[in-house]
N, C-alpha and C positions, 0 to 999 in steps of 0.2 A: 574722646580719649586723647585728643590733641595730636593726631598723627602717629600714635604709637604703633609699632609692629607686633602683630599676634602670630605665633607660630601655630600652624594647624598641620597635624598628621593625618595622612591618608594613604591610598593606594588605588591602583587601577581596578575599578569594579563598575562596569557599565550597568546602568546609566546614572548611578549615584555619583561616581567620579570617572570622568572620561579624560584621559591624558593623551595628548597629541603632540607632535612635533612640527614647528614651523620650518620655513626655508632657512632660518638663522640657527637651526638646531637648538632652539629653546622650547622648553615644555609649555604647553598651553592646558590649562585646567578648565574643565567645564562639567556640567552634570546638575542634576537636581540638588544635591546637598552643597555643591560648590556654589550654586546661585544663592542658596540661603546664606551661606557664610559671607559672601560679597554684599548681600543686601544689607545684613546687619553692619558690616564694616562700613558701608557708605552712610547708613543713618547714624552711626556713632564715630565717624571720623577716625578710622584706624585702617591700616594696611595689613595684608595677610600674606604670609610666606609659608609655602607648602613644604612638607618634609615626608619623605618615603621611608618605611622601615628597611632595615638592612636585610640583605640576601634575599630580596624579592619577597619577604613575608608579607602577610595580610593581617587578619584579625590578631592572630597569635593566642597565647594562653595567658590568662591572669592568675597569679600565684602570690603568695606573701613576699617571695623573693624570686630573683631570675625569671621574671615574666618575659614573654617573647612577642615579637611583631609590634602592632600598634598599642596593645596594652602595656608594653614595656615603655614605649615613648611617653604615654600619658601618665603612668604610675611614677616614672622617675622625673616627671615635670620637665622632660626635654622639650615637649610641646605644650601649648596652653589648651589645646582641645584636639579631639580626634573623631573622625567620621569616616564612613565608608559602609553603609548598611550594617551598622553595629547593633545587634540585637540586645535588648535588655535582659539581664540575667542576675540572679541573686549574688553570685560571686563577683561580678563586675560592680554591682551596687555597693558591695561590702568594702571594696579596695578603691573604688573611683566614685565619682559623682556623676549621676546621670541627669541630662537635661529633659525637658519636656519631649514627649513623643511627637513626631511629625509625619509618620506613615507607618503602614503595616505591610509587611512583605511575607512571602511564603517560599519554601523550597518545593520544588516540583520535579517530576521525572520528565526529562525529554526523551520521547519514545522514537523508535525507528518508523519510517513511513511503511505503509502497507506494502506487502510483497507484490511486485508486478505480476500479472497474469502471463503465463507462458503461451506461446503460439498454439499449442494444443488445447490449453484450457479456453482459449477465446473461441474455439470451435464449438464447444458443447455448453458454454455459459449462457448463450442467449435463451436456452430452454432450461428449466429446472429438471432436476432428476425425475420428479413425478411425471413431467410432460414426456420426457423420453421414454419412460416405462409405459405410459399410456399409448404412445405411437407404436411401441414394439408389440405390445399386447394386441392392439387393434389390428396390426399387420398379421401377426400370427393367427388370430382368430378369423381373419378374412380368409387366409390360405386354408385353414381347417374347413371352414364352411364351404369354400369353393370346392375342395377335394370331395367333401361328403355329398353335396347336392348336384355337382356337375360331373361327378365320376360314375363309375360303374358299381359302386358299393351299394348294398341294400342294408339300410338302417332299420333296424327292428322298431325303435320308438316312433319312427315316421308312420309306420302302419298302425301302431297302437293308438296314436292320436289323430290318425287319418289325415296326416299332413302329406300333400303330394310331393314326392321327391323330385320336383322340377326346379327350374331356375328362379321361380317366384319367391320362395323363402330367402334365397340368397340376395335377391335384389331388394327385398324388403329391408333386410339387415343393411344392405349397402346404402339405401336411401336414408335409413334412420342414422347411420353413423355419419355419413357424409353430407346429409342435408340437401340432397339433389331435389330442385323443385319440379318433380315429374308428376303431373296429374293423373297419369295412367301408366302402369308398368309396362314395358315393352314385352312383346311376346316373341318376336323374331330377331331383333337387333340387340340381343343380349350382350354380345361382345362390345358393341358400340356403346351401350349404356355403362358397362364396367369401365370402359377406357375413358369415357366423359367424366365419370365419377372420380377416377384416378387423377385426371388433369385438373379437375376443379379443386380437389383436396390438396394435391401437390403444389398448385399455384398458391392457394391460401397459405399452406404451411411455409413455403418458400418465401413468400412475401413477409410473413410475420418473422421468420428466422433471419432474413437479410435486414429487416428494419431494426431489430434488436442487436444483431451482430456488429452493426456499424460502430457503436460506442465501445465495443470490446476489441475491435481491430485497431483503433487509433492508439497512438502511444500514450502512456500515462495512466491507463486504467490499472488499478491496483486493488488488492484486497483491503479489508479494514485493519487499520493499525491496532497494535495492542494499547490497552488503555489502563488496566488495573494491575495491582502488584500480582494477583492471581494469574493474569495473562502473561506477565513477565516470567513467572516460575513455570508455567506450562510451556511457554516457548523456549525455555532454556537459556534465557538471555542473562548476560553479566551485568552487574551493577558498578559503573564507574564513579567511585566516591573517593574524594581526597579530603584530608582534614583541613587544609589550609588554601586550596586552590593555588598551588605554587605558580610563580611567574612564568616558568618554563611551559606550563600547560596552557596552550592557546585555546581558550574556550570557543571561540569563533570558529576556528578550524575544526574542532571536534564536533561542533554542531553541523559544520558543512559535511564532514564525513558521515555524521549521522543521518543527514538528509540523502546522501548518496548511497546509503546502506552499507558502508564499509566498517561500521562498528557493530559488533554482534552483542550489543547490550544497550542499557539506558544510561543516561547522564542525570546526576542530581545537581541542579543549579537553582539560584534564585529566580523567581518568575519574572522579575523586572529585567533581568539580564537576557532572558529569552525573548520577552516581548520587544526589547530595544533591538536585539538582533533581527527579529521579523520585521519591524518597522524600517530598519536601515536597508534591508535587502528585499524590500517589498517588490513582488512581481517576479523576482528571480529565484530566491531561496526562502523556503518556509519550513520551519521545524514544528512538530506537533508536540503538544504537552498532554501528559496522561491525566486521567480524571481524578486519581488519588493524589492527595496533598501530603508531602513528608512531614513538614512542620510549618507552623505560623509563628511569626515573631514580630515584636514592636521595634521599630528603628528609632534611634535617638542620637544625640551628640553626647560624647562623654568627656568629662573634664577632670583634672586632678581633684583629689578629695577635698581641699580647702579653696578651690577656685571660686572667685566671685563673679565669673563671666556668666553664669546662669541668669543673673539678674538682668543682663543686657540681651541675651539671646532669647530667653523663653517668651517674654511679651511679644517680640517681634514674630517668632514662629507662630504663636497663637493667632496673631493678626493675619499673617499670611494664609493660615488655614481658614480663618473666619471669611475672608474675602475671596476664597477660591483660587488664589494665585498658586498654591502648591499643586493643586489639581491640574492646573493649566500647564505648570512646568513638567509635571509627570507625563502628561499627554504628549507634550513636545518631544520629550526624550524616549517616549515608548514605554514608560512604566505603567503599562496597563495591558490587558489581554488584547493582543493585536491579531485579528483574524487575517487569514491568507486573502491576498488580493490577486485575482486571476487576471493578468494583462496579456497573456499569450493567445495567439490565434490557432485556429485549428491545425493540428499536426498532420502532415500528409503520412499516408500509410507507407510503411517501410517494409523491407524484406524480413526483418525479425518478426513482424506481426503475422505474415502469411507463410512463413517457412513450413509450418505444419501441413499446409495445403499441398505444397509441392512434394513433401514427403509421402503423404497419403496417395497422391497421384502416381509417384514413382513406384509405390508398393503395388498398387492396382495395375499398373502397367506391366510390371514384372509378372504378376499373377496371370494377367491376360496372355502374355507370352508363353508362359508355361502351359496353360490350358490349350493354347493354340498348337504347341509342339506335340502335346499328348494327343490331340485330335488328328494331326498329320500322321503320327506314328500308328495310332490305332486304325485310321483310315487306310493306311498302306497296307497293313496286315489284313485288314478285312478284304481290300481289293484282291490281294494275293490269294487268299482262300477261296474267293469267289471265282477267280480265274482257274484255279486248280481244280475246283469242283465242277466247272463247266466241261472240262476235258476229262473227267474221271470215268473210266470204264467200270461199270458196275460189276463187282464180283471178282476182278482181276488185279486192278491196280489201286493202290491206296497211296495218296501223296501225304507226306508229313505236313502237319499244319504250318511250320516254318520252313518248308522246302524252297529252293530258290525258284524264282519265276523262269519258266521255259519258254522258249519261242513257239510260235504256232506251228512251224515246220517240225520242230522236235516232238511236239505233242501228237501231231498227225502220223509221224514215224512210229511212235510208240503204239499208237491205236491200231495201225496195220500189223 
């Protein structure tokens, strides 16, 4: 084209078009579609000048008249072509000229991360609810059997089935539940056998509990994030959707807020934009994508209705696809599903993880103090009553239950 200048309309939409500013305050354009335009320009010897829609608009709306955004620039032939993850549609094809498709993109939900476990949840999460119920039932059954077989109760069914109401049935149950390897049940050291059983079982349960609890105590453990539209609705989340992704909306910052849990909703963005964000912030910030896809669309470059540029661009784009160059460019800019890369070291346990332990300890400490005070008061009253009863003269003097404590001399004087 002998060094001609081609006007290209676009806007900032990562990774298709990435607009940066250098030290001279000049705009630098790069991205997957920018590389396509520059490759064609180099092959056919023409230069490219980029133009942005007014008022920070992006795609815009195509109409017979008074179109907006990029669609207006192309329809009025202010630019020779337009790109920026523009999807193929019937209305656009009617008023504009579509080039060959060079990629397929999707709109996806950017979902909030799973809720972090509280310090209280981390204490009971190591065991399932079924395990806790089994331990509670086993403990209750053990107490009941201990009361039946070791107490003074006379159980009728023991006589019916000729079961000796001794410690042997209790120890049989104990060894079956706890799995104590005793070849012969003890006859005399019953208390010792029960204590050993509790120690062995307690050691086993404690070891299992502490081993599993380790992963729940360290920071970052969280519940499963929402994935489907049904999950969004059940969780009561909002949907942050805009018609044109206005320039004022910093999608990168919104995704950071989403990761920090500051947005009570989900974002609807192109999957390529989310993947580019995850690749750019690999090891630091990673946002998750829901399993449901909002929409799938074919991406192409649009030209004015009577433009001949498709004859130059389409063959080159097909060659770039055939040789896998477009796939290489998409991978370089993150236009693919980019999984989280965990580069952080184990996080030390902080106070926020073990706060519940201190709360429970404080509650039990207060309870122990209350019980101790009750025992002191009750013991003092009992001691007072015993002292009064020891100096009670039968049939003559009766001291009130809560009478003040008298001295020995006073009591001797009263007795005389």
